[in-house]
C-alpha positions as a Markdown table, in Angstrom:
| # | Residue | x | y | z |
|---|---|---|---|---|
| 1 | Met | 15.6 | 194.0 | 37.7 |
| 2 | Thr | 16.8 | 194.8 | 41.1 |
| 3 | Lys | 16.9 | 198.5 | 41.6 |
| 4 | Ile | 20.1 | 199.3 | 43.9 |
| 5 | Asp | 21.7 | 202.4 | 45.6 |
| 6 | Leu | 24.8 | 203.0 | 43.8 |
| 7 | Asn | 26.2 | 204.8 | 46.7 |
| 8 | Lys | 26.2 | 201.5 | 48.7 |
| 9 | Leu | 27.8 | 199.6 | 45.7 |
| 10 | Ile | 31.7 | 198.9 | 46.8 |
| 11 | Ile | 34.3 | 197.9 | 44.0 |
| 12 | Arg | 37.3 | 196.2 | 44.9 |
| 13 | Thr | 40.2 | 193.8 | 43.7 |
| 14 | Cys | 39.1 | 190.3 | 44.1 |
| 15 | Asp | 41.3 | 188.1 | 46.1 |
| 16 | Ser | 41.4 | 184.2 | 46.4 |
| 17 | Asn | 38.1 | 184.5 | 48.9 |
| 18 | Asp | 36.5 | 185.9 | 45.8 |
| 19 | Val | 37.0 | 183.2 | 43.2 |
| 20 | Lys | 34.0 | 181.0 | 44.0 |
| 21 | Asp | 32.0 | 184.0 | 43.4 |
| 22 | Ile | 33.3 | 185.0 | 40.4 |
| 23 | Tyr | 33.3 | 181.5 | 38.8 |
| 24 | Asn | 29.4 | 181.2 | 40.4 |
| 25 | Ile | 28.6 | 184.3 | 38.8 |
| 26 | Gln | 30.0 | 183.1 | 35.5 |
| 27 | Glu | 27.9 | 180.0 | 35.6 |
| 28 | Glu | 24.4 | 181.6 | 36.7 |
| 29 | Val | 24.7 | 184.2 | 33.4 |
| 30 | Ile | 26.0 | 181.9 | 31.0 |
| 31 | Asn | 23.4 | 179.4 | 32.0 |
| 32 | Cys | 20.8 | 182.5 | 31.4 |
| 33 | Phe | 22.1 | 183.1 | 28.0 |
| 34 | Lys | 19.6 | 182.2 | 25.0 |
| 35 | Pro | 20.9 | 180.1 | 22.2 |
| 36 | Thr | 22.1 | 183.2 | 20.2 |
| 37 | Glu | 24.1 | 184.5 | 23.0 |
| 38 | Lys | 26.1 | 181.3 | 23.9 |
| 39 | Gly | 29.7 | 183.1 | 22.2 |
| 40 | Tyr | 29.2 | 186.3 | 24.5 |
| 41 | Phe | 31.3 | 185.4 | 27.1 |
| 42 | Leu | 33.7 | 182.3 | 27.2 |
| 43 | Pro | 34.1 | 180.6 | 30.3 |
| 44 | Phe | 37.5 | 180.2 | 32.6 |
| 45 | Lys | 37.8 | 177.5 | 35.0 |
| 46 | Glu | 37.5 | 178.1 | 38.7 |
| 47 | Glu | 41.2 | 177.2 | 38.7 |
| 48 | Ser | 42.4 | 179.7 | 36.3 |
| 49 | Tyr | 40.2 | 182.4 | 38.4 |
| 50 | Leu | 42.7 | 181.2 | 41.2 |
| 51 | Arg | 45.8 | 182.1 | 39.5 |
| 52 | Ile | 44.9 | 185.1 | 38.0 |
| 53 | Val | 44.0 | 186.7 | 41.4 |
| 54 | Asn | 47.1 | 185.1 | 42.9 |
| 55 | Asn | 49.2 | 186.7 | 40.2 |
| 56 | Pro | 48.3 | 190.0 | 39.0 |
| 57 | Ile | 51.5 | 191.0 | 37.6 |
| 58 | Asn | 51.8 | 188.3 | 35.1 |
| 59 | Asp | 47.9 | 188.0 | 34.7 |
| 60 | Gly | 46.0 | 191.6 | 35.5 |
| 61 | Glu | 43.1 | 191.8 | 37.9 |
| 62 | Ile | 39.5 | 191.2 | 38.7 |
| 63 | Tyr | 37.5 | 193.9 | 40.4 |
| 64 | Gly | 34.4 | 192.9 | 42.0 |
| 65 | Ala | 31.3 | 194.9 | 42.4 |
| 66 | Phe | 29.6 | 194.1 | 45.5 |
| 67 | Tyr | 26.0 | 195.2 | 47.1 |
| 68 | Asn | 25.1 | 194.2 | 50.6 |
| 69 | Asn | 28.2 | 192.3 | 51.0 |
| 70 | Lys | 27.3 | 190.0 | 47.9 |
| 71 | Met | 29.0 | 190.1 | 44.8 |
| 72 | Ile | 26.7 | 191.1 | 41.9 |
| 73 | Gly | 29.4 | 191.4 | 38.9 |
| 74 | Trp | 33.1 | 191.8 | 38.0 |
| 75 | Ile | 35.4 | 192.5 | 35.6 |
| 76 | Phe | 38.8 | 191.5 | 34.4 |
| 77 | Leu | 41.7 | 193.6 | 33.8 |
| 78 | Ser | 44.3 | 191.1 | 31.4 |
| 79 | Val | 47.7 | 192.4 | 31.2 |
| 80 | Ser | 49.0 | 188.6 | 29.9 |
| 81 | Asn | 50.7 | 187.5 | 27.3 |
| 82 | Arg | 47.7 | 187.4 | 25.2 |
| 83 | Met | 48.0 | 191.1 | 24.6 |
| 84 | Glu | 50.7 | 190.7 | 21.8 |
| 85 | Gln | 48.0 | 188.6 | 20.0 |
| 86 | Ile | 45.5 | 191.2 | 20.0 |
| 87 | Lys | 47.5 | 194.1 | 19.6 |
| 88 | Ser | 48.5 | 192.3 | 16.2 |
| 89 | Phe | 45.2 | 192.7 | 15.4 |
| 90 | Val | 45.3 | 196.6 | 15.8 |
| 91 | Pro | 48.4 | 197.5 | 14.2 |
| 92 | Asn | 50.2 | 200.9 | 15.4 |
| 93 | Ile | 49.4 | 201.0 | 19.0 |
| 94 | Lys | 51.7 | 203.3 | 21.1 |
| 95 | Gly | 52.2 | 202.3 | 24.6 |
| 96 | Lys | 51.0 | 199.8 | 27.2 |
| 97 | Cys | 48.2 | 198.0 | 26.2 |
| 98 | Ala | 45.5 | 195.8 | 28.5 |
| 99 | Asp | 42.3 | 194.0 | 28.0 |
| 100 | Ile | 38.9 | 193.7 | 29.6 |
| 101 | Asp | 38.6 | 190.0 | 29.1 |
| 102 | Gly | 35.0 | 190.1 | 30.5 |
| 103 | Val | 32.7 | 192.1 | 32.2 |
| 104 | Ile | 29.8 | 190.2 | 33.8 |
| 105 | Val | 26.7 | 191.5 | 35.9 |
| 106 | Leu | 24.0 | 189.2 | 37.1 |
| 107 | Pro | 20.8 | 189.1 | 35.4 |
| 108 | Glu | 18.9 | 190.5 | 38.4 |
| 109 | Tyr | 21.1 | 193.5 | 38.5 |
| 110 | Arg | 21.1 | 194.6 | 34.8 |
| 111 | Gly | 19.7 | 198.2 | 34.1 |
| 112 | Asn | 21.8 | 199.7 | 37.2 |
| 113 | Gly | 24.3 | 200.6 | 34.7 |
| 114 | Leu | 27.1 | 198.3 | 36.4 |
| 115 | Gln | 28.9 | 197.4 | 33.3 |
| 116 | Lys | 29.8 | 201.3 | 32.4 |
| 117 | Ile | 30.8 | 201.7 | 36.4 |
| 118 | Leu | 32.8 | 198.6 | 36.5 |
| 119 | Val | 34.6 | 200.0 | 33.1 |
| 120 | Asp | 35.2 | 203.0 | 34.7 |
| 121 | Tyr | 36.8 | 201.5 | 37.7 |
| 122 | Leu | 38.8 | 199.1 | 35.2 |
| 123 | Glu | 39.9 | 202.5 | 33.0 |
| 124 | Glu | 41.1 | 204.4 | 36.6 |
| 125 | Arg | 43.1 | 201.3 | 37.4 |
| 126 | Ala | 44.7 | 200.7 | 34.1 |
| 127 | Gln | 45.8 | 204.7 | 34.3 |
| 128 | Glu | 47.3 | 204.0 | 37.8 |
| 129 | Lys | 49.5 | 200.7 | 36.3 |
| 130 | Gly | 50.8 | 203.3 | 33.4 |
| 131 | Ile | 48.5 | 201.6 | 31.0 |
| 132 | Asp | 47.8 | 203.5 | 27.9 |
| 133 | Asn | 44.9 | 201.6 | 25.7 |
| 134 | Ile | 42.3 | 199.2 | 26.7 |
| 135 | Val | 41.0 | 196.7 | 24.3 |
| 136 | Ala | 37.7 | 195.5 | 24.3 |
| 137 | Glu | 36.3 | 192.6 | 22.3 |
| 138 | Val | 32.6 | 192.3 | 22.0 |
| 139 | Thr | 31.0 | 189.1 | 20.4 |
| 140 | Phe | 28.8 | 190.0 | 17.3 |
| 141 | Gly | 25.3 | 190.4 | 18.0 |
| 142 | Asn | 26.1 | 192.0 | 21.8 |
| 143 | Glu | 24.8 | 195.5 | 20.9 |
| 144 | Tyr | 24.0 | 196.2 | 24.6 |
| 145 | Ser | 27.7 | 196.1 | 25.3 |
| 146 | Leu | 28.8 | 197.2 | 22.0 |
| 147 | Asn | 27.1 | 200.4 | 22.4 |
| 148 | Asn | 28.0 | 201.0 | 25.8 |
| 149 | Leu | 31.2 | 200.6 | 25.4 |
| 150 | Gln | 31.2 | 203.0 | 22.2 |
| 151 | Glu | 29.1 | 205.5 | 24.2 |
| 152 | Met | 32.5 | 205.4 | 26.7 |
| 153 | Gly | 34.8 | 206.2 | 24.0 |
| 154 | Tyr | 35.6 | 202.9 | 22.7 |
| 155 | Glu | 36.3 | 202.6 | 18.9 |
| 156 | Ile | 36.1 | 199.6 | 16.6 |
| 157 | Lys | 39.1 | 199.0 | 14.8 |
| 158 | Thr | 38.7 | 195.5 | 13.4 |
| 159 | Trp | 37.1 | 192.1 | 13.9 |
| 160 | Tyr | 38.3 | 188.5 | 13.9 |
| 161 | Gln | 36.6 | 185.2 | 13.7 |
| 162 | Lys | 37.0 | 183.6 | 16.9 |
| 163 | Asp | 35.9 | 180.1 | 15.9 |
| 164 | Glu | 33.6 | 178.8 | 13.2 |
| 165 | Asn | 30.2 | 180.4 | 14.8 |
| 166 | Ile | 32.0 | 183.3 | 16.6 |
| 167 | Lys | 32.9 | 186.8 | 15.5 |
| 168 | Arg | 34.1 | 189.4 | 17.7 |
| 169 | His | 34.5 | 193.3 | 17.2 |
| 170 | Ile | 38.0 | 194.7 | 18.7 |
| 171 | Leu | 37.6 | 197.9 | 20.5 |
| 172 | Leu | 40.2 | 200.5 | 21.3 |
| 173 | Lys | 40.7 | 203.6 | 24.1 |
| 174 | Lys | 43.3 | 205.5 | 24.4 |
| 175 | Leu | 43.3 | 206.6 | 28.2 |
| 176 | Asn | 46.3 | 208.9 | 28.1 |
| 177 | Lys | 45.1 | 211.4 | 25.2 |
| 178 | Glu | 48.1 | 213.0 | 23.4 |
């Protein structure tokens, strides 16, 4: 693990200039997965990331974590039409909903609490956008991410079978407590 000075960490909304880094981080992380972890993160094509950063109103935003001018992780706040499908798994959600459609940190920077920092940042941006609920999916077996999200107030609501090999928990956090 590479220890970092969190005071020097910069998180910002990514743009088209960041797409290559977003994609490269995805590929590096997936290449480090053990065979049993292959379903933890389902990859996008580079063109998909370009579409996302160029169409935030319909797709959402990707926030990058930068240290010494290098992207070391990112998180995707998805507001796409896919939310209707996800909401169908969790009935009675009131208000606007968004999804954490991936949070990823380079292996050498894990252990610095970056997943929690990125999720906190995403939640702040979501509240600014009037989003009331955040949904997250975690593949069965990914206990680290599941525990982190539960510690941050996300509750397991249900699960679904992504494909023959992948089951995923669906978690929900209400951002605006009533």
